[in-house]
Structure formats: C-alpha cells, structure tokens
mmCIF file as Biopython writes it, N, C-alpha, C and O atoms, coordinates in Angstrom:
data_model
#
loop_
_atom_site.group_PDB
_atom_site.id
_atom_site.type_symbol
_atom_site.label_atom_id
_atom_site.label_alt_id
_atom_site.label_comp_id
_atom_site.label_asym_id
_atom_site.label_entity_id
_atom_site.label_seq_id
_atom_site.pdbx_PDB_ins_code
_atom_site.Cartn_x
_atom_site.Cartn_y
_atom_site.Cartn_z
_atom_site.occupancy
_atom_site.B_iso_or_equiv
_atom_site.auth_seq_id
_atom_site.auth_asym_id
_atom_site.pdbx_PDB_model_num
ATOM 1   N N  . UNK A ? 1  ? 218.860 -68.489 -41.049 1.0 0.0 1  A 1 
ATOM 2   C CA . UNK A ? 1  ? 220.219 -68.586 -41.510 1.0 0.0 1  A 1 
ATOM 3   C C  . UNK A ? 1  ? 220.317 -69.419 -42.786 1.0 0.0 1  A 1 
ATOM 4   O O  . UNK A ? 1  ? 221.236 -69.207 -43.577 1.0 0.0 1  A 1 
ATOM 5   N N  . UNK A ? 2  ? 219.429 -70.329 -43.002 1.0 0.0 2  A 1 
ATOM 6   C CA . UNK A ? 2  ? 219.479 -71.177 -44.186 1.0 0.0 2  A 1 
ATOM 7   C C  . UNK A ? 2  ? 219.259 -70.402 -45.476 1.0 0.0 2  A 1 
ATOM 8   O O  . UNK A ? 2  ? 219.622 -70.869 -46.556 1.0 0.0 2  A 1 
ATOM 9   N N  . UNK A ? 3  ? 218.668 -69.222 -45.367 1.0 0.0 3  A 1 
ATOM 10  C CA . UNK A ? 3  ? 218.415 -68.411 -46.554 1.0 0.0 3  A 1 
ATOM 11  C C  . UNK A ? 3  ? 219.553 -67.447 -46.868 1.0 0.0 3  A 1 
ATOM 12  O O  . UNK A ? 3  ? 219.491 -66.716 -47.856 1.0 0.0 3  A 1 
ATOM 13  N N  . UNK A ? 4  ? 220.592 -67.440 -46.035 1.0 0.0 4  A 1 
ATOM 14  C CA . UNK A ? 4  ? 221.701 -66.516 -46.238 1.0 0.0 4  A 1 
ATOM 15  C C  . UNK A ? 4  ? 222.780 -67.136 -47.112 1.0 0.0 4  A 1 
ATOM 16  O O  . UNK A ? 4  ? 222.911 -68.357 -47.196 1.0 0.0 4  A 1 
ATOM 17  N N  . UNK A ? 5  ? 223.535 -66.285 -47.749 1.0 0.0 5  A 1 
ATOM 18  C CA . UNK A ? 5  ? 224.698 -66.702 -48.529 1.0 0.0 5  A 1 
ATOM 19  C C  . UNK A ? 5  ? 225.887 -66.839 -47.576 1.0 0.0 5  A 1 
ATOM 20  O O  . UNK A ? 5  ? 225.954 -66.160 -46.551 1.0 0.0 5  A 1 
ATOM 21  N N  . UNK A ? 6  ? 226.809 -67.711 -47.921 1.0 0.0 6  A 1 
ATOM 22  C CA . UNK A ? 6  ? 227.998 -67.915 -47.093 1.0 0.0 6  A 1 
ATOM 23  C C  . UNK A ? 6  ? 228.728 -66.595 -46.858 1.0 0.0 6  A 1 
ATOM 24  O O  . UNK A ? 6  ? 229.186 -66.325 -45.748 1.0 0.0 6  A 1 
ATOM 25  N N  . UNK A ? 7  ? 228.836 -65.782 -47.890 1.0 0.0 7  A 1 
ATOM 26  C CA . UNK A ? 7  ? 229.559 -64.519 -47.758 1.0 0.0 7  A 1 
ATOM 27  C C  . UNK A ? 7  ? 228.929 -63.578 -46.735 1.0 0.0 7  A 1 
ATOM 28  O O  . UNK A ? 7  ? 229.594 -62.663 -46.249 1.0 0.0 7  A 1 
ATOM 29  N N  . UNK A ? 8  ? 227.663 -63.788 -46.403 1.0 0.0 8  A 1 
ATOM 30  C CA . UNK A ? 8  ? 226.992 -62.946 -45.421 1.0 0.0 8  A 1 
ATOM 31  C C  . UNK A ? 8  ? 227.343 -63.329 -43.983 1.0 0.0 8  A 1 
ATOM 32  O O  . UNK A ? 8  ? 227.175 -62.515 -43.076 1.0 0.0 8  A 1 
ATOM 33  N N  . UNK A ? 9  ? 227.820 -64.533 -43.763 1.0 0.0 9  A 1 
ATOM 34  C CA . UNK A ? 9  ? 228.108 -64.980 -42.400 1.0 0.0 9  A 1 
ATOM 35  C C  . UNK A ? 9  ? 229.558 -65.430 -42.189 1.0 0.0 9  A 1 
ATOM 36  O O  . UNK A ? 9  ? 229.950 -65.746 -41.066 1.0 0.0 9  A 1 
ATOM 37  N N  . UNK A ? 10 ? 230.348 -65.461 -43.254 1.0 0.0 10 A 1 
ATOM 38  C CA . UNK A ? 10 ? 231.720 -65.955 -43.138 1.0 0.0 10 A 1 
ATOM 39  C C  . UNK A ? 10 ? 232.606 -64.952 -42.405 1.0 0.0 10 A 1 
ATOM 40  O O  . UNK A ? 10 ? 232.306 -63.761 -42.334 1.0 0.0 10 A 1 
ATOM 41  N N  . UNK A ? 11 ? 233.685 -65.463 -41.875 1.0 0.0 11 A 1 
ATOM 42  C CA . UNK A ? 11 ? 234.677 -64.629 -41.225 1.0 0.0 11 A 1 
ATOM 43  C C  . UNK A ? 11 ? 235.617 -64.067 -42.278 1.0 0.0 11 A 1 
ATOM 44  O O  . UNK A ? 11 ? 236.122 -64.795 -43.133 1.0 0.0 11 A 1 
ATOM 45  N N  . UNK A ? 12 ? 235.842 -62.776 -42.205 1.0 0.0 12 A 1 
ATOM 46  C CA . UNK A ? 12 ? 236.826 -62.152 -43.083 1.0 0.0 12 A 1 
ATOM 47  C C  . UNK A ? 12 ? 238.039 -61.797 -42.228 1.0 0.0 12 A 1 
ATOM 48  O O  . UNK A ? 12 ? 237.951 -61.831 -41.001 1.0 0.0 12 A 1 
ATOM 49  N N  . UNK A ? 13 ? 239.134 -61.467 -42.831 1.0 0.0 13 A 1 
ATOM 50  C CA . UNK A ? 13 ? 240.362 -61.138 -42.095 1.0 0.0 13 A 1 
ATOM 51  C C  . UNK A ? 13 ? 240.744 -62.257 -41.125 1.0 0.0 13 A 1 
ATOM 52  O O  . UNK A ? 13 ? 240.973 -62.010 -39.941 1.0 0.0 13 A 1 
ATOM 53  N N  . UNK A ? 14 ? 240.810 -63.468 -41.627 1.0 0.0 14 A 1 
ATOM 54  C CA . UNK A ? 14 ? 241.135 -64.632 -40.816 1.0 0.0 14 A 1 
ATOM 55  C C  . UNK A ? 14 ? 242.605 -64.593 -40.413 1.0 0.0 14 A 1 
ATOM 56  O O  . UNK A ? 14 ? 243.480 -64.346 -41.243 1.0 0.0 14 A 1 
ATOM 57  N N  . UNK A ? 15 ? 242.865 -64.836 -39.141 1.0 0.0 15 A 1 
ATOM 58  C CA . UNK A ? 15 ? 244.228 -64.930 -38.634 1.0 0.0 15 A 1 
ATOM 59  C C  . UNK A ? 15 ? 244.707 -66.354 -38.901 1.0 0.0 15 A 1 
ATOM 60  O O  . UNK A ? 15 ? 244.070 -67.314 -38.467 1.0 0.0 15 A 1 
ATOM 61  N N  . UNK A ? 16 ? 245.821 -66.496 -39.610 1.0 0.0 16 A 1 
ATOM 62  C CA . UNK A ? 16 ? 246.334 -67.818 -39.968 1.0 0.0 16 A 1 
ATOM 63  C C  . UNK A ? 16 ? 247.798 -67.940 -39.564 1.0 0.0 16 A 1 
ATOM 64  O O  . UNK A ? 16 ? 248.423 -66.967 -39.142 1.0 0.0 16 A 1 
ATOM 65  N N  . UNK A ? 17 ? 248.329 -69.138 -39.699 1.0 0.0 17 A 1 
ATOM 66  C CA . UNK A ? 17 ? 249.745 -69.395 -39.451 1.0 0.0 17 A 1 
ATOM 67  C C  . UNK A ? 17 ? 250.243 -70.439 -40.433 1.0 0.0 17 A 1 
ATOM 68  O O  . UNK A ? 17 ? 249.470 -70.984 -41.221 1.0 0.0 17 A 1 
ATOM 69  N N  . UNK A ? 18 ? 251.535 -70.715 -40.382 1.0 0.0 18 A 1 
ATOM 70  C CA . UNK A ? 18 ? 252.118 -71.777 -41.190 1.0 0.0 18 A 1 
ATOM 71  C C  . UNK A ? 18 ? 252.581 -72.893 -40.263 1.0 0.0 18 A 1 
ATOM 72  O O  . UNK A ? 18 ? 252.676 -72.695 -39.052 1.0 0.0 18 A 1 
ATOM 73  N N  . UNK A ? 19 ? 252.864 -74.046 -40.814 1.0 0.0 19 A 1 
ATOM 74  C CA . UNK A ? 19 ? 253.210 -75.208 -39.994 1.0 0.0 19 A 1 
ATOM 75  C C  . UNK A ? 19 ? 254.579 -75.100 -39.333 1.0 0.0 19 A 1 
ATOM 76  O O  . UNK A ? 19 ? 254.865 -75.846 -38.397 1.0 0.0 19 A 1 
ATOM 77  N N  . UNK A ? 20 ? 255.420 -74.200 -39.793 1.0 0.0 20 A 1 
ATOM 78  C CA . UNK A ? 20 ? 256.757 -74.077 -39.209 1.0 0.0 20 A 1 
ATOM 79  C C  . UNK A ? 20 ? 256.849 -73.047 -38.083 1.0 0.0 20 A 1 
ATOM 80  O O  . UNK A ? 20 ? 257.944 -72.753 -37.603 1.0 0.0 20 A 1 
ATOM 81  N N  . UNK A ? 21 ? 255.723 -72.504 -37.663 1.0 0.0 21 A 1 
ATOM 82  C CA . UNK A ? 21 ? 255.704 -71.493 -36.606 1.0 0.0 21 A 1 
ATOM 83  C C  . UNK A ? 21 ? 255.904 -72.148 -35.241 1.0 0.0 21 A 1 
ATOM 84  O O  . UNK A ? 21 ? 255.486 -73.287 -35.036 1.0 0.0 21 A 1 
ATOM 85  N N  . UNK A ? 22 ? 256.526 -71.452 -34.325 1.0 0.0 22 A 1 
ATOM 86  C CA . UNK A ? 22 ? 256.746 -71.921 -32.963 1.0 0.0 22 A 1 
ATOM 87  C C  . UNK A ? 22 ? 255.399 -72.008 -32.228 1.0 0.0 22 A 1 
ATOM 88  O O  . UNK A ? 22 ? 254.559 -71.118 -32.360 1.0 0.0 22 A 1 
ATOM 89  N N  . UNK A ? 23 ? 255.205 -73.065 -31.468 1.0 0.0 23 A 1 
ATOM 90  C CA . UNK A ? 23 ? 253.938 -73.278 -30.753 1.0 0.0 23 A 1 
ATOM 91  C C  . UNK A ? 23 ? 253.660 -72.130 -29.787 1.0 0.0 23 A 1 
ATOM 92  O O  . UNK A ? 23 ? 252.511 -71.712 -29.642 1.0 0.0 23 A 1 
ATOM 93  N N  . UNK A ? 24 ? 254.681 -71.624 -29.135 1.0 0.0 24 A 1 
ATOM 94  C CA . UNK A ? 24 ? 254.496 -70.512 -28.196 1.0 0.0 24 A 1 
ATOM 95  C C  . UNK A ? 24 ? 253.975 -69.282 -28.935 1.0 0.0 24 A 1 
ATOM 96  O O  . UNK A ? 24 ? 253.081 -68.594 -28.442 1.0 0.0 24 A 1 
ATOM 97  N N  . UNK A ? 25 ? 254.523 -69.008 -30.104 1.0 0.0 25 A 1 
ATOM 98  C CA . UNK A ? 25 ? 254.060 -67.873 -30.904 1.0 0.0 25 A 1 
ATOM 99  C C  . UNK A ? 25 ? 252.594 -68.062 -31.303 1.0 0.0 25 A 1 
ATOM 100 O O  . UNK A ? 25 ? 251.803 -67.120 -31.245 1.0 0.0 25 A 1 
ATOM 101 N N  . UNK A ? 26 ? 252.242 -69.268 -31.704 1.0 0.0 26 A 1 
ATOM 102 C CA . UNK A ? 26 ? 250.853 -69.548 -32.081 1.0 0.0 26 A 1 
ATOM 103 C C  . UNK A ? 26 ? 249.929 -69.329 -30.888 1.0 0.0 26 A 1 
ATOM 104 O O  . UNK A ? 26 ? 248.857 -68.739 -31.027 1.0 0.0 26 A 1 
ATOM 105 N N  . UNK A ? 27 ? 250.343 -69.804 -29.720 1.0 0.0 27 A 1 
ATOM 106 C CA . UNK A ? 27 ? 249.538 -69.614 -28.509 1.0 0.0 27 A 1 
ATOM 107 C C  . UNK A ? 27 ? 249.368 -68.127 -28.195 1.0 0.0 27 A 1 
ATOM 108 O O  . UNK A ? 27 ? 248.282 -67.691 -27.817 1.0 0.0 27 A 1 
ATOM 109 N N  . UNK A ? 28 ? 250.429 -67.361 -28.350 1.0 0.0 28 A 1 
ATOM 110 C CA . UNK A ? 28 ? 250.351 -65.919 -28.114 1.0 0.0 28 A 1 
ATOM 111 C C  . UNK A ? 28 ? 249.351 -65.260 -29.056 1.0 0.0 28 A 1 
ATOM 112 O O  . UNK A ? 28 ? 248.626 -64.351 -28.650 1.0 0.0 28 A 1 
ATOM 113 N N  . UNK A ? 29 ? 249.304 -65.706 -30.304 1.0 0.0 29 A 1 
ATOM 114 C CA . UNK A ? 29 ? 248.331 -65.161 -31.261 1.0 0.0 29 A 1 
ATOM 115 C C  . UNK A ? 29 ? 246.899 -65.497 -30.836 1.0 0.0 29 A 1 
ATOM 116 O O  . UNK A ? 29 ? 246.000 -64.663 -30.949 1.0 0.0 29 A 1 
ATOM 117 N N  . UNK A ? 30 ? 246.696 -66.716 -30.350 1.0 0.0 30 A 1 
ATOM 118 C CA . UNK A ? 30 ? 245.370 -67.101 -29.856 1.0 0.0 30 A 1 
ATOM 119 C C  . UNK A ? 30 ? 244.932 -66.164 -28.735 1.0 0.0 30 A 1 
ATOM 120 O O  . UNK A ? 30 ? 243.790 -65.705 -28.719 1.0 0.0 30 A 1 
ATOM 121 N N  . UNK A ? 31 ? 245.825 -65.884 -27.808 1.0 0.0 31 A 1 
ATOM 122 C CA . UNK A ? 31 ? 245.505 -65.007 -26.685 1.0 0.0 31 A 1 
ATOM 123 C C  . UNK A ? 31 ? 245.335 -63.556 -27.141 1.0 0.0 31 A 1 
ATOM 124 O O  . UNK A ? 31 ? 244.412 -62.870 -26.701 1.0 0.0 31 A 1 
ATOM 125 N N  . UNK A ? 32 ? 246.211 -63.097 -28.008 1.0 0.0 32 A 1 
ATOM 126 C CA . UNK A ? 32 ? 246.170 -61.714 -28.480 1.0 0.0 32 A 1 
ATOM 127 C C  . UNK A ? 32 ? 244.857 -61.382 -29.175 1.0 0.0 32 A 1 
ATOM 128 O O  . UNK A ? 32 ? 244.268 -60.330 -28.929 1.0 0.0 32 A 1 
ATOM 129 N N  . UNK A ? 33 ? 244.408 -62.268 -30.030 1.0 0.0 33 A 1 
ATOM 130 C CA . UNK A ? 33 ? 243.200 -62.018 -30.809 1.0 0.0 33 A 1 
ATOM 131 C C  . UNK A ? 33 ? 241.941 -62.614 -30.188 1.0 0.0 33 A 1 
ATOM 132 O O  . UNK A ? 33 ? 240.849 -62.505 -30.746 1.0 0.0 33 A 1 
ATOM 133 N N  . UNK A ? 34 ? 242.110 -63.257 -29.002 1.0 0.0 34 A 1 
ATOM 134 C CA . UNK A ? 34 ? 240.973 -63.867 -28.295 1.0 0.0 34 A 1 
ATOM 135 C C  . UNK A ? 34 ? 240.207 -64.818 -29.213 1.0 0.0 34 A 1 
ATOM 136 O O  . UNK A ? 34 ? 238.985 -64.741 -29.343 1.0 0.0 34 A 1 
ATOM 137 N N  . UNK A ? 35 ? 240.970 -65.725 -29.850 1.0 0.0 35 A 1 
ATOM 138 C CA . UNK A ? 35 ? 240.392 -66.713 -30.751 1.0 0.0 35 A 1 
ATOM 139 C C  . UNK A ? 35 ? 240.703 -68.111 -30.234 1.0 0.0 35 A 1 
ATOM 140 O O  . UNK A ? 35 ? 241.620 -68.290 -29.432 1.0 0.0 35 A 1 
ATOM 141 N N  . UNK A ? 36 ? 239.949 -69.092 -30.687 1.0 0.0 36 A 1 
ATOM 142 C CA . UNK A ? 36 ? 240.132 -70.461 -30.189 1.0 0.0 36 A 1 
ATOM 143 C C  . UNK A ? 36 ? 240.742 -71.400 -31.218 1.0 0.0 36 A 1 
ATOM 144 O O  . UNK A ? 36 ? 241.005 -72.565 -30.919 1.0 0.0 36 A 1 
ATOM 145 N N  . UNK A ? 37 ? 240.967 -70.906 -32.417 1.0 0.0 37 A 1 
ATOM 146 C CA . UNK A ? 37 ? 241.608 -71.743 -33.432 1.0 0.0 37 A 1 
ATOM 147 C C  . UNK A ? 37 ? 242.444 -70.863 -34.351 1.0 0.0 37 A 1 
ATOM 148 O O  . UNK A ? 37 ? 242.191 -69.669 -34.512 1.0 0.0 37 A 1 
ATOM 149 N N  . UNK A ? 38 ? 243.432 -71.489 -34.938 1.0 0.0 38 A 1 
ATOM 150 C CA . UNK A ? 38 ? 244.362 -70.778 -35.800 1.0 0.0 38 A 1 
ATOM 151 C C  . UNK A ? 38 ? 244.620 -71.655 -37.020 1.0 0.0 38 A 1 
ATOM 152 O O  . UNK A ? 38 ? 245.451 -72.561 -36.960 1.0 0.0 38 A 1 
ATOM 153 N N  . UNK A ? 39 ? 243.924 -71.403 -38.122 1.0 0.0 39 A 1 
ATOM 154 C CA . UNK A ? 39 ? 244.096 -72.234 -39.314 1.0 0.0 39 A 1 
ATOM 155 C C  . UNK A ? 39 ? 245.548 -72.237 -39.810 1.0 0.0 39 A 1 
ATOM 156 O O  . UNK A ? 39 ? 246.203 -71.196 -39.868 1.0 0.0 39 A 1 
ATOM 157 N N  . UNK A ? 40 ? 246.023 -73.411 -40.159 1.0 0.0 40 A 1 
ATOM 158 C CA . UNK A ? 40 ? 247.370 -73.569 -40.704 1.0 0.0 40 A 1 
ATOM 159 C C  . UNK A ? 40 ? 247.259 -73.623 -42.222 1.0 0.0 40 A 1 
ATOM 160 O O  . UNK A ? 40 ? 246.541 -74.456 -42.776 1.0 0.0 40 A 1 
ATOM 161 N N  . UNK A ? 41 ? 247.979 -72.723 -42.884 1.0 0.0 41 A 1 
ATOM 162 C CA . UNK A ? 41 ? 247.933 -72.659 -44.344 1.0 0.0 41 A 1 
ATOM 163 C C  . UNK A ? 41 ? 249.338 -72.757 -44.907 1.0 0.0 41 A 1 
ATOM 164 O O  . UNK A ? 41 ? 250.309 -72.383 -44.249 1.0 0.0 41 A 1 
ATOM 165 N N  . UNK A ? 42 ? 249.440 -73.255 -46.116 1.0 0.0 42 A 1 
ATOM 166 C CA . UNK A ? 42 ? 250.706 -73.331 -46.838 1.0 0.0 42 A 1 
ATOM 167 C C  . UNK A ? 42 ? 250.506 -72.683 -48.198 1.0 0.0 42 A 1 
ATOM 168 O O  . UNK A ? 42 ? 249.483 -72.896 -48.848 1.0 0.0 42 A 1 
ATOM 169 N N  . UNK A ? 43 ? 251.477 -71.898 -48.627 1.0 0.0 43 A 1 
ATOM 170 C CA . UNK A ? 43 ? 251.391 -71.249 -49.944 1.0 0.0 43 A 1 
ATOM 171 C C  . UNK A ? 43 ? 251.799 -72.193 -51.036 1.0 0.0 43 A 1 
ATOM 172 O O  . UNK A ? 43 ? 251.789 -71.820 -52.209 1.0 0.0 43 A 1 
#
C-alpha cells in the first residue's frame, strides 16, 4: 500500500452533511448508506 497513490485508495462519492442538519436525519443517512461517519462540510 505504501507504493500506491492516494487517488488509488481514496473514497470517491463521499456522503457529507452540513452543521445545520437535524441529528435524526444524519443518523438516517448513516443507516441508509451503512457508513460509520458523516463528514461535516461548509461551503
């Protein structure tokens, strides 16, 4: 893995949210996509 480029192992199509989203909605997204984290981004 040390010989690979980041682009070869990175996640694409990342599911994100904003800080003003309802916690219940965020939890539903975690369950829907079977993911354990949801990056918070601001434009």
